[in-house]
N, C-alpha and C positions, 0 to 999 in steps of 0.2 A: 315216808317223808325224807325226801333228801337232806343231807348236814347243811348244806347251805341255805336250802328253804327254810329249814326249821330255825335256822340263824337270824334269818330276815324276819319270819314272822314274831320270833323273840324278841327282836331288836324292835318291831314295830309296836307289840304291845307294852314294851316297856315306856315308849314315847307316849301312847295313848295314855298309858296310867299317869304319868307324869303331868301330862296336859289337863286330865282329867275330862276328855271329850271321847267321842267315838266318833270314827270318821274313817271312810273308804272312798279314795278319790282317784278317779280313772280319767285318762285322757282320752275323748272322742277319736273312735277308730272306724272307718270305712269298713262295711262288712267284707269287701274284696281283701282287704289289709290283714282284719280277722281269720279270714280262710288261709291266706298265703301262710300267715306267721305261726300258725298251730300245727301243732303234731297231729292232732286228730278232730276231723269234725264228722260228727253222725247226725242221724234222726234218730229218737229214741223216745221210749215211754217209760217214766219212774214207774217202779213195782213195788219199790220196798225202800226202807232207809235205817240206819242205824247209828247212833252217837257211840264213838269209841275215844277212849283215854289217849289222845295224839296231840301232841302241841300244845300249847297253854292254856287253848281254850277248848280244846277236844277237836274232833274232825269227825264231820258228817260224811257218812259212806251210803252213796245211793244206790239201789240196784237196780237196772235198766233193763229193758228190752231193747235191743237195737234194731232198727228198721232197715237202715241205710248207712254206708259207709261212704262218705264223700273224699276224704284224706286222711290217709294214715295207714294202707294196707301194710306196709313194710315196718311200721312201729309196732302196731298192735292190731291184729286184723279183725277180731272180734271183741268187742268192750263188753263187760257183765257189769262192771262197778266204776263209779266215778267219786273222787274224792274232793271235798271242798271245807274252807274252815267253817267251825261251829258258830263262829261270831261274824256278824254281818260288818261289825267294824273293821276287822280283818280281811272284808270283803268275800266273806262267804256267801253261798249262795243257797236260796230257800226255793225248792221246787216242790209242786203238787204230785202226791201218788196217787197211781192210778187214776189221772182226771185226764192228762193232756199229751200229745207228742210234742217236742222240742228240739229244735236245732241247737246242738250241743257242741261247744270248740273248746279244747283245753289242751296242754302238755302233757310228755309222757315223762316221769321220774320213777328210776326203780321199776319198771315195769305196770307202774299204777297211772292213771288220767286222772289229773288235777284241772279243775275248773274253779271259775269264781266271777265275782260280779265285773271284774274287767276283763274277762272273756265276753266272745259276742255269744248269747245265750238268748234265744227269743223261742215263743210257742209257735209252733209250727204252721196254725192256721192264722199267724199273725204276719207272716212273710208276704211279700208281694211275690208276683209272677215273675218279675225281672230277677228277684233274689233268688227265687227257686233254681231258675234257667242258670244264674250265675254259679250256684254251688254245684250244677250238673257239668259243667264245662267253662263258662264264660271266665270266672275268678282265676280259674286256672291258666288261662290263656294271658292274663295279665299279671301271673307272678312275678315276672321280669321289671315290669312297669312300677314307676313309683308315685304314690298319690299324695301330694303335699297338701297339707292343710293351711287354709287362711283364715285367720282370725279378725284381722281388720285391713283395711285398703289403705293404700295399693299391695298388691301382691301379685307375683308373676311366676310363671315357670321358667326355670332357669338350664333345662337340658332337653333334649327330646324325648327322653323315655319319662316325662313326667305329666300328669295331669292333676289341674288345680280344683281341689276340693272346697267349696265354698257354702256348704250347707250352714255353717255356723253364723255365718254374715246374713242369712234370711230371716224373717219375722217368725217363721215357723221352727228355726232353729235346729238342734240334730235330736233325731235322725230325720233328715231332711230328702229333699227330692233327689239328689246325686246318689244318696246312702239306698234309697229305696227303688232305684229306677235304673241306675246305670253302673257300667262296670268300666275300667280303665286299660285298654287292650292296647297290644303293640299293631300297628297298621303296616300297611305297604310303606316301604322307606325306612323302616326302622322307628318311626316316630310313634307314641303313646297317646291315646285320645280317648275321651269318654265315648263309649258307643250304647246304644239302644235300638232293639230293632229285632226283627223275625230273618233278615237276610244274614250271610256269612258275614263275619265281621269286617273283613277287607273289601266288601263293597260299599260300606260306608264309613266315611271321614267325617267325624264331628270335631269341630275346634276345641281345644283342650281347656280353654278358659270356658267356654260357653254351653254348657251340655244342654 
């Protein structure tokens, strides 16, 4: 674990001990943002795990069988192990061994992949068809766009490279329809807008505020 990451974890553990509570708080993130902001994005199956004495509460190291890499070829072309905090209060991730394939996102520190509850991690069989297509090519097309979160009305886009993300306003909450079925992609004229469909993105223009 990198020195600064160890310091963050240590300070977090002190704060939790002083408060006497266990907590992991993450801001909602659209899958496209999670994709674009991650060093590594892979589909993999967990085949083993072990607990090592690293950090205040230990570190879980999962051994994985990588099925496909979507992002991170230049960082780490093949991932064999992923690291996460052993404590869920520090956003440690619990994965099933020899049971499911997972979509895993994370960052690389000192040649190791780290992930946690605040990263986008999901069972592969629970991803929508649109999300799978996003991983293959759509999300990559939108990494120069900005997904702007809307938590309460009114909210507006303020530049042409923004898509307004309103899942948090719906009765269904997060993850909602935009998270499951839309990608924010740059269209002709340099404008970013929500896209869903089978045609090439530049043939369909969707209003950025109303997917």
